[in-house]
mmCIF entry with sequence, helices, sheets and N, C-alpha, C, O atoms, coordinates in Angstrom:
data_MODEL
# 
_entry.id   MODEL 
# 
_entity.id                         1 
_entity.type                       polymer 
_entity.pdbx_number_of_molecules   1 
# 
_entity_poly.entity_id                      1 
_entity_poly.type                           'polypeptide(L)' 
_entity_poly.nstd_linkage                   no 
_entity_poly.nstd_monomer                   no 
_entity_poly.pdbx_seq_one_letter_code       
;(UNK)(UNK)(UNK)(UNK)(UNK)(UNK)(UNK)(UNK)(UNK)(UNK)(UNK)(UNK)(UNK)(UNK)(UNK)(UNK)
(UNK)(UNK)(UNK)(UNK)(UNK)(UNK)(UNK)(UNK)(UNK)(UNK)(UNK)(UNK)(UNK)(UNK)(UNK)(UNK)
(UNK)(UNK)(UNK)(UNK)(UNK)(UNK)
;
_entity_poly.pdbx_seq_one_letter_code_can   XXXXXXXXXXXXXXXXXXXXXXXXXXXXXXXXXXXXXX 
_entity_poly.pdbx_strand_id                 A 
# 
loop_
_entity_poly_seq.entity_id 
_entity_poly_seq.num 
_entity_poly_seq.mon_id 
_entity_poly_seq.hetero 
1 1  UNK n 
1 2  UNK n 
1 3  UNK n 
1 4  UNK n 
1 5  UNK n 
1 6  UNK n 
1 7  UNK n 
1 8  UNK n 
1 9  UNK n 
1 10 UNK n 
1 11 UNK n 
1 12 UNK n 
1 13 UNK n 
1 14 UNK n 
1 15 UNK n 
1 16 UNK n 
1 17 UNK n 
1 18 UNK n 
1 19 UNK n 
1 20 UNK n 
1 21 UNK n 
1 22 UNK n 
1 23 UNK n 
1 24 UNK n 
1 25 UNK n 
1 26 UNK n 
1 27 UNK n 
1 28 UNK n 
1 29 UNK n 
1 30 UNK n 
1 31 UNK n 
1 32 UNK n 
1 33 UNK n 
1 34 UNK n 
1 35 UNK n 
1 36 UNK n 
1 37 UNK n 
1 38 UNK n 
# 
_struct_asym.id          A 
_struct_asym.entity_id   1 
# 
loop_
_struct_conf.conf_type_id 
_struct_conf.id 
_struct_conf.pdbx_PDB_helix_id 
_struct_conf.beg_label_comp_id 
_struct_conf.beg_label_asym_id 
_struct_conf.beg_label_seq_id 
_struct_conf.pdbx_beg_PDB_ins_code 
_struct_conf.end_label_comp_id 
_struct_conf.end_label_asym_id 
_struct_conf.end_label_seq_id 
_struct_conf.pdbx_end_PDB_ins_code 
_struct_conf.beg_auth_comp_id 
_struct_conf.beg_auth_asym_id 
_struct_conf.beg_auth_seq_id 
_struct_conf.end_auth_comp_id 
_struct_conf.end_auth_asym_id 
_struct_conf.end_auth_seq_id 
_struct_conf.pdbx_PDB_helix_class 
_struct_conf.details 
_struct_conf.pdbx_PDB_helix_length 
HELX_P HELX_P1 AA1 UNK A 2  ? UNK A 6  ? UNK A 2  UNK A 6  1 ? 5  
HELX_P HELX_P2 AA2 UNK A 13 ? UNK A 18 ? UNK A 13 UNK A 18 1 ? 6  
HELX_P HELX_P3 AA3 UNK A 20 ? UNK A 37 ? UNK A 20 UNK A 37 1 ? 18 
# 
_struct_conf_type.id          HELX_P 
_struct_conf_type.criteria    ? 
_struct_conf_type.reference   ? 
# 
loop_
_atom_site.group_PDB 
_atom_site.id 
_atom_site.type_symbol 
_atom_site.label_atom_id 
_atom_site.label_alt_id 
_atom_site.label_comp_id 
_atom_site.label_asym_id 
_atom_site.label_entity_id 
_atom_site.label_seq_id 
_atom_site.pdbx_PDB_ins_code 
_atom_site.Cartn_x 
_atom_site.Cartn_y 
_atom_site.Cartn_z 
_atom_site.occupancy 
_atom_site.B_iso_or_equiv 
_atom_site.pdbx_formal_charge 
_atom_site.auth_seq_id 
_atom_site.auth_comp_id 
_atom_site.auth_asym_id 
_atom_site.auth_atom_id 
_atom_site.pdbx_PDB_model_num 
ATOM 1   N N  . UNK A 1 1  ? 28.081 42.211 -147.217 1.00 0.00 ? 1  UNK A N  1 
ATOM 2   C CA . UNK A 1 1  ? 26.684 42.194 -146.693 1.00 0.00 ? 1  UNK A CA 1 
ATOM 3   C C  . UNK A 1 1  ? 25.754 42.825 -147.680 1.00 0.00 ? 1  UNK A C  1 
ATOM 4   O O  . UNK A 1 1  ? 24.593 42.427 -147.768 1.00 0.00 ? 1  UNK A O  1 
ATOM 5   N N  . UNK A 1 2  ? 26.240 43.840 -148.460 1.00 0.00 ? 2  UNK A N  1 
ATOM 6   C CA . UNK A 1 2  ? 25.345 44.536 -149.391 1.00 0.00 ? 2  UNK A CA 1 
ATOM 7   C C  . UNK A 1 2  ? 24.724 43.578 -150.325 1.00 0.00 ? 2  UNK A C  1 
ATOM 8   O O  . UNK A 1 2  ? 23.562 43.753 -150.692 1.00 0.00 ? 2  UNK A O  1 
ATOM 9   N N  . UNK A 1 3  ? 25.447 42.546 -150.745 1.00 0.00 ? 3  UNK A N  1 
ATOM 10  C CA . UNK A 1 3  ? 24.877 41.586 -151.739 1.00 0.00 ? 3  UNK A CA 1 
ATOM 11  C C  . UNK A 1 3  ? 23.808 40.780 -151.052 1.00 0.00 ? 3  UNK A C  1 
ATOM 12  O O  . UNK A 1 3  ? 22.810 40.478 -151.707 1.00 0.00 ? 3  UNK A O  1 
ATOM 13  N N  . UNK A 1 4  ? 23.915 40.406 -149.815 1.00 0.00 ? 4  UNK A N  1 
ATOM 14  C CA . UNK A 1 4  ? 22.935 39.659 -149.160 1.00 0.00 ? 4  UNK A CA 1 
ATOM 15  C C  . UNK A 1 4  ? 21.721 40.432 -148.924 1.00 0.00 ? 4  UNK A C  1 
ATOM 16  O O  . UNK A 1 4  ? 20.607 39.913 -148.992 1.00 0.00 ? 4  UNK A O  1 
ATOM 17  N N  . UNK A 1 5  ? 21.927 41.763 -148.625 1.00 0.00 ? 5  UNK A N  1 
ATOM 18  C CA . UNK A 1 5  ? 20.869 42.680 -148.207 1.00 0.00 ? 5  UNK A CA 1 
ATOM 19  C C  . UNK A 1 5  ? 20.017 43.095 -149.390 1.00 0.00 ? 5  UNK A C  1 
ATOM 20  O O  . UNK A 1 5  ? 18.791 43.096 -149.279 1.00 0.00 ? 5  UNK A O  1 
ATOM 21  N N  . UNK A 1 6  ? 20.604 43.440 -150.495 1.00 0.00 ? 6  UNK A N  1 
ATOM 22  C CA . UNK A 1 6  ? 19.933 44.150 -151.566 1.00 0.00 ? 6  UNK A CA 1 
ATOM 23  C C  . UNK A 1 6  ? 18.532 43.449 -151.963 1.00 0.00 ? 6  UNK A C  1 
ATOM 24  O O  . UNK A 1 6  ? 17.541 44.150 -152.165 1.00 0.00 ? 6  UNK A O  1 
ATOM 25  N N  . UNK A 1 7  ? 18.486 42.152 -152.059 1.00 0.00 ? 7  UNK A N  1 
ATOM 26  C CA . UNK A 1 7  ? 17.190 41.616 -152.561 1.00 0.00 ? 7  UNK A CA 1 
ATOM 27  C C  . UNK A 1 7  ? 16.059 41.770 -151.500 1.00 0.00 ? 7  UNK A C  1 
ATOM 28  O O  . UNK A 1 7  ? 14.877 41.833 -151.838 1.00 0.00 ? 7  UNK A O  1 
ATOM 29  N N  . UNK A 1 8  ? 16.454 41.826 -150.252 1.00 0.00 ? 8  UNK A N  1 
ATOM 30  C CA . UNK A 1 8  ? 15.443 41.887 -149.174 1.00 0.00 ? 8  UNK A CA 1 
ATOM 31  C C  . UNK A 1 8  ? 15.156 43.266 -148.687 1.00 0.00 ? 8  UNK A C  1 
ATOM 32  O O  . UNK A 1 8  ? 14.010 43.576 -148.362 1.00 0.00 ? 8  UNK A O  1 
ATOM 33  N N  . UNK A 1 9  ? 16.161 44.114 -148.622 1.00 0.00 ? 9  UNK A N  1 
ATOM 34  C CA . UNK A 1 9  ? 16.026 45.370 -147.928 1.00 0.00 ? 9  UNK A CA 1 
ATOM 35  C C  . UNK A 1 9  ? 15.244 46.366 -148.772 1.00 0.00 ? 9  UNK A C  1 
ATOM 36  O O  . UNK A 1 9  ? 15.380 46.371 -149.996 1.00 0.00 ? 9  UNK A O  1 
ATOM 37  N N  . UNK A 1 10 ? 14.452 47.183 -148.164 1.00 0.00 ? 10 UNK A N  1 
ATOM 38  C CA . UNK A 1 10 ? 13.779 48.304 -148.957 1.00 0.00 ? 10 UNK A CA 1 
ATOM 39  C C  . UNK A 1 10 ? 14.765 49.308 -149.447 1.00 0.00 ? 10 UNK A C  1 
ATOM 40  O O  . UNK A 1 10 ? 15.855 49.408 -148.885 1.00 0.00 ? 10 UNK A O  1 
ATOM 41  N N  . UNK A 1 11 ? 14.447 50.054 -150.460 1.00 0.00 ? 11 UNK A N  1 
ATOM 42  C CA . UNK A 1 11 ? 15.386 51.065 -151.069 1.00 0.00 ? 11 UNK A CA 1 
ATOM 43  C C  . UNK A 1 11 ? 15.895 52.032 -150.064 1.00 0.00 ? 11 UNK A C  1 
ATOM 44  O O  . UNK A 1 11 ? 17.116 52.183 -150.010 1.00 0.00 ? 11 UNK A O  1 
ATOM 45  N N  . UNK A 1 12 ? 15.107 52.730 -149.233 1.00 0.00 ? 12 UNK A N  1 
ATOM 46  C CA . UNK A 1 12 ? 15.632 53.792 -148.410 1.00 0.00 ? 12 UNK A CA 1 
ATOM 47  C C  . UNK A 1 12 ? 16.542 53.211 -147.360 1.00 0.00 ? 12 UNK A C  1 
ATOM 48  O O  . UNK A 1 12 ? 16.197 52.229 -146.703 1.00 0.00 ? 12 UNK A O  1 
ATOM 49  N N  . UNK A 1 13 ? 17.719 53.821 -147.196 1.00 0.00 ? 13 UNK A N  1 
ATOM 50  C CA . UNK A 1 13 ? 18.739 53.251 -146.250 1.00 0.00 ? 13 UNK A CA 1 
ATOM 51  C C  . UNK A 1 13 ? 18.196 53.348 -144.800 1.00 0.00 ? 13 UNK A C  1 
ATOM 52  O O  . UNK A 1 13 ? 18.580 52.543 -143.952 1.00 0.00 ? 13 UNK A O  1 
ATOM 53  N N  . UNK A 1 14 ? 17.307 54.324 -144.510 1.00 0.00 ? 14 UNK A N  1 
ATOM 54  C CA . UNK A 1 14 ? 16.811 54.336 -143.127 1.00 0.00 ? 14 UNK A CA 1 
ATOM 55  C C  . UNK A 1 14 ? 15.935 53.156 -142.835 1.00 0.00 ? 14 UNK A C  1 
ATOM 56  O O  . UNK A 1 14 ? 15.958 52.667 -141.705 1.00 0.00 ? 14 UNK A O  1 
ATOM 57  N N  . UNK A 1 15 ? 15.158 52.659 -143.780 1.00 0.00 ? 15 UNK A N  1 
ATOM 58  C CA . UNK A 1 15 ? 14.429 51.452 -143.599 1.00 0.00 ? 15 UNK A CA 1 
ATOM 59  C C  . UNK A 1 15 ? 15.448 50.215 -143.525 1.00 0.00 ? 15 UNK A C  1 
ATOM 60  O O  . UNK A 1 15 ? 15.318 49.295 -142.718 1.00 0.00 ? 15 UNK A O  1 
ATOM 61  N N  . UNK A 1 16 ? 16.397 50.303 -144.395 1.00 0.00 ? 16 UNK A N  1 
ATOM 62  C CA . UNK A 1 16 ? 17.449 49.276 -144.447 1.00 0.00 ? 16 UNK A CA 1 
ATOM 63  C C  . UNK A 1 16 ? 18.077 49.079 -143.025 1.00 0.00 ? 16 UNK A C  1 
ATOM 64  O O  . UNK A 1 16 ? 18.342 47.954 -142.601 1.00 0.00 ? 16 UNK A O  1 
ATOM 65  N N  . UNK A 1 17 ? 18.290 50.159 -142.348 1.00 0.00 ? 17 UNK A N  1 
ATOM 66  C CA . UNK A 1 17 ? 18.872 50.160 -141.032 1.00 0.00 ? 17 UNK A CA 1 
ATOM 67  C C  . UNK A 1 17 ? 17.795 49.622 -140.020 1.00 0.00 ? 17 UNK A C  1 
ATOM 68  O O  . UNK A 1 17 ? 18.104 48.821 -139.138 1.00 0.00 ? 17 UNK A O  1 
ATOM 69  N N  . UNK A 1 18 ? 16.600 50.069 -140.178 1.00 0.00 ? 18 UNK A N  1 
ATOM 70  C CA . UNK A 1 18 ? 15.492 49.704 -139.205 1.00 0.00 ? 18 UNK A CA 1 
ATOM 71  C C  . UNK A 1 18 ? 15.271 48.288 -139.206 1.00 0.00 ? 18 UNK A C  1 
ATOM 72  O O  . UNK A 1 18 ? 15.155 47.708 -138.126 1.00 0.00 ? 18 UNK A O  1 
ATOM 73  N N  . UNK A 1 19 ? 15.191 47.614 -140.378 1.00 0.00 ? 19 UNK A N  1 
ATOM 74  C CA . UNK A 1 19 ? 14.837 46.237 -140.588 1.00 0.00 ? 19 UNK A CA 1 
ATOM 75  C C  . UNK A 1 19 ? 15.981 45.341 -140.374 1.00 0.00 ? 19 UNK A C  1 
ATOM 76  O O  . UNK A 1 19 ? 15.826 44.120 -140.399 1.00 0.00 ? 19 UNK A O  1 
ATOM 77  N N  . UNK A 1 20 ? 17.179 45.915 -140.154 1.00 0.00 ? 20 UNK A N  1 
ATOM 78  C CA . UNK A 1 20 ? 18.277 45.061 -140.118 1.00 0.00 ? 20 UNK A CA 1 
ATOM 79  C C  . UNK A 1 20 ? 18.219 43.857 -139.080 1.00 0.00 ? 20 UNK A C  1 
ATOM 80  O O  . UNK A 1 20 ? 18.520 42.724 -139.453 1.00 0.00 ? 20 UNK A O  1 
ATOM 81  N N  . UNK A 1 21 ? 17.852 44.100 -137.855 1.00 0.00 ? 21 UNK A N  1 
ATOM 82  C CA . UNK A 1 21 ? 17.808 43.058 -136.875 1.00 0.00 ? 21 UNK A CA 1 
ATOM 83  C C  . UNK A 1 21 ? 16.796 41.986 -137.305 1.00 0.00 ? 21 UNK A C  1 
ATOM 84  O O  . UNK A 1 21 ? 17.058 40.791 -137.166 1.00 0.00 ? 21 UNK A O  1 
ATOM 85  N N  . UNK A 1 22 ? 15.651 42.413 -137.822 1.00 0.00 ? 22 UNK A N  1 
ATOM 86  C CA . UNK A 1 22 ? 14.622 41.483 -138.218 1.00 0.00 ? 22 UNK A CA 1 
ATOM 87  C C  . UNK A 1 22 ? 15.179 40.592 -139.364 1.00 0.00 ? 22 UNK A C  1 
ATOM 88  O O  . UNK A 1 22 ? 15.040 39.369 -139.352 1.00 0.00 ? 22 UNK A O  1 
ATOM 89  N N  . UNK A 1 23 ? 15.797 41.250 -140.323 1.00 0.00 ? 23 UNK A N  1 
ATOM 90  C CA . UNK A 1 23 ? 16.288 40.570 -141.451 1.00 0.00 ? 23 UNK A CA 1 
ATOM 91  C C  . UNK A 1 23 ? 17.415 39.510 -141.048 1.00 0.00 ? 23 UNK A C  1 
ATOM 92  O O  . UNK A 1 23 ? 17.449 38.377 -141.528 1.00 0.00 ? 23 UNK A O  1 
ATOM 93  N N  . UNK A 1 24 ? 18.280 39.969 -140.170 1.00 0.00 ? 24 UNK A N  1 
ATOM 94  C CA . UNK A 1 24 ? 19.312 39.102 -139.580 1.00 0.00 ? 24 UNK A CA 1 
ATOM 95  C C  . UNK A 1 24 ? 18.639 37.783 -138.983 1.00 0.00 ? 24 UNK A C  1 
ATOM 96  O O  . UNK A 1 24 ? 19.054 36.664 -139.285 1.00 0.00 ? 24 UNK A O  1 
ATOM 97  N N  . UNK A 1 25 ? 17.677 37.977 -138.200 1.00 0.00 ? 25 UNK A N  1 
ATOM 98  C CA . UNK A 1 25 ? 16.943 36.829 -137.600 1.00 0.00 ? 25 UNK A CA 1 
ATOM 99  C C  . UNK A 1 25 ? 16.429 35.901 -138.676 1.00 0.00 ? 25 UNK A C  1 
ATOM 100 O O  . UNK A 1 25 ? 16.608 34.687 -138.573 1.00 0.00 ? 25 UNK A O  1 
ATOM 101 N N  . UNK A 1 26 ? 15.793 36.436 -139.711 1.00 0.00 ? 26 UNK A N  1 
ATOM 102 C CA . UNK A 1 26 ? 15.247 35.668 -140.755 1.00 0.00 ? 26 UNK A CA 1 
ATOM 103 C C  . UNK A 1 26 ? 16.339 34.820 -141.479 1.00 0.00 ? 26 UNK A C  1 
ATOM 104 O O  . UNK A 1 26 ? 16.169 33.623 -141.713 1.00 0.00 ? 26 UNK A O  1 
ATOM 105 N N  . UNK A 1 27 ? 17.463 35.499 -141.819 1.00 0.00 ? 27 UNK A N  1 
ATOM 106 C CA . UNK A 1 27 ? 18.576 34.784 -142.406 1.00 0.00 ? 27 UNK A CA 1 
ATOM 107 C C  . UNK A 1 27 ? 19.127 33.637 -141.513 1.00 0.00 ? 27 UNK A C  1 
ATOM 108 O O  . UNK A 1 27 ? 19.462 32.544 -141.968 1.00 0.00 ? 27 UNK A O  1 
ATOM 109 N N  . UNK A 1 28 ? 19.194 33.998 -140.149 1.00 0.00 ? 28 UNK A N  1 
ATOM 110 C CA . UNK A 1 28 ? 19.732 33.027 -139.286 1.00 0.00 ? 28 UNK A CA 1 
ATOM 111 C C  . UNK A 1 28 ? 18.757 31.799 -139.234 1.00 0.00 ? 28 UNK A C  1 
ATOM 112 O O  . UNK A 1 28 ? 19.197 30.650 -139.245 1.00 0.00 ? 28 UNK A O  1 
ATOM 113 N N  . UNK A 1 29 ? 17.527 32.060 -139.182 1.00 0.00 ? 29 UNK A N  1 
ATOM 114 C CA . UNK A 1 29 ? 16.521 30.976 -139.158 1.00 0.00 ? 29 UNK A CA 1 
ATOM 115 C C  . UNK A 1 29 ? 16.563 30.156 -140.412 1.00 0.00 ? 29 UNK A C  1 
ATOM 116 O O  . UNK A 1 29 ? 16.435 28.933 -140.345 1.00 0.00 ? 29 UNK A O  1 
ATOM 117 N N  . UNK A 1 30 ? 16.737 30.776 -141.554 1.00 0.00 ? 30 UNK A N  1 
ATOM 118 C CA . UNK A 1 30 ? 16.758 30.065 -142.873 1.00 0.00 ? 30 UNK A CA 1 
ATOM 119 C C  . UNK A 1 30 ? 18.054 29.163 -142.802 1.00 0.00 ? 30 UNK A C  1 
ATOM 120 O O  . UNK A 1 30 ? 17.997 27.979 -143.131 1.00 0.00 ? 30 UNK A O  1 
ATOM 121 N N  . UNK A 1 31 ? 19.148 29.714 -142.393 1.00 0.00 ? 31 UNK A N  1 
ATOM 122 C CA . UNK A 1 31 ? 20.414 28.927 -142.284 1.00 0.00 ? 31 UNK A CA 1 
ATOM 123 C C  . UNK A 1 31 ? 20.253 27.723 -141.427 1.00 0.00 ? 31 UNK A C  1 
ATOM 124 O O  . UNK A 1 31 ? 20.691 26.628 -141.782 1.00 0.00 ? 31 UNK A O  1 
ATOM 125 N N  . UNK A 1 32 ? 19.604 27.922 -140.255 1.00 0.00 ? 32 UNK A N  1 
ATOM 126 C CA . UNK A 1 32 ? 19.398 26.811 -139.340 1.00 0.00 ? 32 UNK A CA 1 
ATOM 127 C C  . UNK A 1 32 ? 18.467 25.852 -139.942 1.00 0.00 ? 32 UNK A C  1 
ATOM 128 O O  . UNK A 1 32 ? 18.704 24.651 -139.820 1.00 0.00 ? 32 UNK A O  1 
ATOM 129 N N  . UNK A 1 33 ? 17.371 26.281 -140.617 1.00 0.00 ? 33 UNK A N  1 
ATOM 130 C CA . UNK A 1 33 ? 16.428 25.364 -141.212 1.00 0.00 ? 33 UNK A CA 1 
ATOM 131 C C  . UNK A 1 33 ? 17.143 24.514 -142.339 1.00 0.00 ? 33 UNK A C  1 
ATOM 132 O O  . UNK A 1 33 ? 16.860 23.326 -142.498 1.00 0.00 ? 33 UNK A O  1 
ATOM 133 N N  . UNK A 1 34 ? 18.031 25.137 -143.073 1.00 0.00 ? 34 UNK A N  1 
ATOM 134 C CA . UNK A 1 34 ? 18.698 24.407 -144.133 1.00 0.00 ? 34 UNK A CA 1 
ATOM 135 C C  . UNK A 1 34 ? 19.631 23.381 -143.564 1.00 0.00 ? 34 UNK A C  1 
ATOM 136 O O  . UNK A 1 34 ? 19.766 22.312 -144.159 1.00 0.00 ? 34 UNK A O  1 
ATOM 137 N N  . UNK A 1 35 ? 20.302 23.634 -142.428 1.00 0.00 ? 35 UNK A N  1 
ATOM 138 C CA . UNK A 1 35 ? 21.193 22.735 -141.862 1.00 0.00 ? 35 UNK A CA 1 
ATOM 139 C C  . UNK A 1 35 ? 20.406 21.620 -141.280 1.00 0.00 ? 35 UNK A C  1 
ATOM 140 O O  . UNK A 1 35 ? 20.832 20.468 -141.370 1.00 0.00 ? 35 UNK A O  1 
ATOM 141 N N  . UNK A 1 36 ? 19.212 21.908 -140.649 1.00 0.00 ? 36 UNK A N  1 
ATOM 142 C CA . UNK A 1 36 ? 18.358 20.791 -140.146 1.00 0.00 ? 36 UNK A CA 1 
ATOM 143 C C  . UNK A 1 36 ? 17.764 19.956 -141.213 1.00 0.00 ? 36 UNK A C  1 
ATOM 144 O O  . UNK A 1 36 ? 17.678 18.740 -141.042 1.00 0.00 ? 36 UNK A O  1 
ATOM 145 N N  . UNK A 1 37 ? 17.331 20.539 -142.343 1.00 0.00 ? 37 UNK A N  1 
ATOM 146 C CA . UNK A 1 37 ? 16.672 19.754 -143.376 1.00 0.00 ? 37 UNK A CA 1 
ATOM 147 C C  . UNK A 1 37 ? 17.761 18.808 -143.998 1.00 0.00 ? 37 UNK A C  1 
ATOM 148 O O  . UNK A 1 37 ? 17.477 17.665 -144.357 1.00 0.00 ? 37 UNK A O  1 
ATOM 149 N N  . UNK A 1 38 ? 18.941 19.308 -144.100 1.00 0.00 ? 38 UNK A N  1 
ATOM 150 C CA . UNK A 1 38 ? 20.001 18.408 -144.713 1.00 0.00 ? 38 UNK A CA 1 
ATOM 151 C C  . UNK A 1 38 ? 20.394 17.304 -143.615 1.00 0.00 ? 38 UNK A C  1 
ATOM 152 O O  . UNK A 1 38 ? 21.242 16.450 -143.874 1.00 0.00 ? 38 UNK A O  1 
# 
């Protein structure tokens, strides 16, 4: 997960933890969008 997170997550780990649910939703939506577009 660290590799997926590093480009998106802010440097401080507390923010990293705070934004985790939001980021997960963004990734899920992107994955769904890619599947739909294909």
